[in-house]
N, C-alpha and C positions, 0 to 999 in steps of 0.2 A: 605689307612691307611699308616701312616708314620712309618718308622722303629724306634726302640728305640735307645737311645744314645749308648749303648754298641755295637750294630750292626754297627753303623756308625763308631765308633772308630776302631772296628776290620777291617772293609772294608778299612779305611784309612791306617791302618798298612799293610794290604795286598798289597795295591797299592804301598806303600813305599818300601816294600820288593821286589816287581817286578822290581822297578827302581834301586835296589841295586845289580844288576847282576854282571857278571864278568867285570873287568876293560876294557876289549877289546872284543867286540863281533864281530870280523871281520872274514873274510874268507881269505884263502890263495889260490889264483888261480894260477895253475901251468900248463904250457904246456911243454911237453917233446917230442922232435922229435926222433923217432927211425929211424935211417938212413937206406935206402935201399942200401945194399952192393952187388956188383957184384962179387960173389965168387963162386967157384965150389960147395961147400957144405955150404949152409946157414942154420943157426939155429937162431930162435928168441932169443934175449938176456934175461938173468936174469937181473933184475933191482932192486936196492934198492934206495929208496928216503927217506932222513932223514934230520932233522934239527940239525945243529952243533952250539954249543956255541962259543963265541969268543976265548975261550981257546982250541978249537978243540975237546972238549968232546961232546958226543951225547946228544942232548936235547930230542930227540924222533924220532921214526921211523914212517913215514907216509904211506909208501907202499912198498911191496915186491912182484915183479912179478916173478914167477917161474913155473915149471911144477908141479903144485899142484895135477894133476890127474894121475901122473905116478904110476905104480904098486908098491906096497910095500913102498910107500913114497920115492922112489929113487931120486925124484927131490930135496928133502931137502938136500941130500948128497952134492949137488953141490953149495949150497948157500954160502959156505965158499970161493968160488972163487971170491966173491965180498969182497976182503980182508979187505979193510978199514972199511966198514960197519960191517963185521963179527966181527972184533976185538973190535969195539966200542959198538956194540949193539946186533948184530945178535946171537952170541953164547949163550946169556942168554935168548933168546926167545923160545917159544914152537910153533910149526907149525902144522897145519895152524893157523895163528894168526887172530882172529876175527876182521874184519874191516880193516885189513892191507894186508893180503895175497890175491893174485890174479894171474890169468893166465898170461903167457908171452903175449906180445902185438906185433902186426904186424907192419911193417914199416909204418911210417907216423907220423903226430902230434897226441899226446895223451893229451887230456885236462882233468885236474883233479881239483876238488874243495875240499879243506879241511876246515871244519868248525872250527871256533875259539871257539865254545861252547862245543866241545867234543874232545876226543882223546888227543894227546900230546900238542895240541895248547891251550887247556883250561887252563893250568897252566903256559903257557909261559909268562914271564914278558916282558914288553916293552923293546926294545933294539935292538942292532945289532946282526944278526945271518947270517949263511950261509945255504942255501938249497943245499944239496949235492945229486947228482944223480950219482950212480955208476952202470956200466953195465959190464957184462961178458958174452961171448958167447962160446959155445962149438966149437972147431976148429976155434977159433977166438981170439980176444984180450980182454983186460980189461981196463976200463977207468973210472975215477971219475972226475966230473966237479962240481965246487963250484960257487954258485951265491949268492953274498952278498945281504941282504935285511934288512929293518928296520921293526920290529914288534911293533906296538903301534902308538901313535900320530905322525903324519907327516910321515907315511909310504912311502910317495913319489911316484915317477914314477915307472913303472914296470922295473925290472932289467933283464938283459939277459946275457947269456954266451953261448959259443959254444964249443963242444968237437971236437976232431980231427978224431976219428975213430968210436968208438962204440956208441957215443952219439952225436946227432945233436944239434940244437938250443934249449935252455931251457929259458923259460920266467917265472918270478915270479912277481905276483902283489898282494898287500894286498888291499882288498876291504872292 
């Protein structure tokens, strides 16, 4: 039995709507190296990862690693030690933040994939941005590293940057 004409018209409209998705359905692949430090008292760093517009305003927070399991939410108290992120985006957020908050990470490379179909990337317009990784450690230092990247057509080759103390090598690739 052949479908009637209205059904075919509706099916064609549905296929057209599927093809009219977001302008960019890409992923942002990020590798952040948490360096192994030889110090007397080592604490895993708190880390904020966000996207910054060319004018240095925050376009969206991708991840925040902190002691989310501390008693009475005392881990939230120290998020303000990531000063740049806190001033631009952190102080207006509620924690834990669904899909963003996570536990601190051990030394070594941490591989992350952020989907362009959801979260702060879904509304990101094509253009030049910075991925910012800021880390702060108890009885340690604080450091922010920026990695320029292009979101959209011609995203180009992976971009890298390296911190000097609290952050190791960071790689950003648009896929």
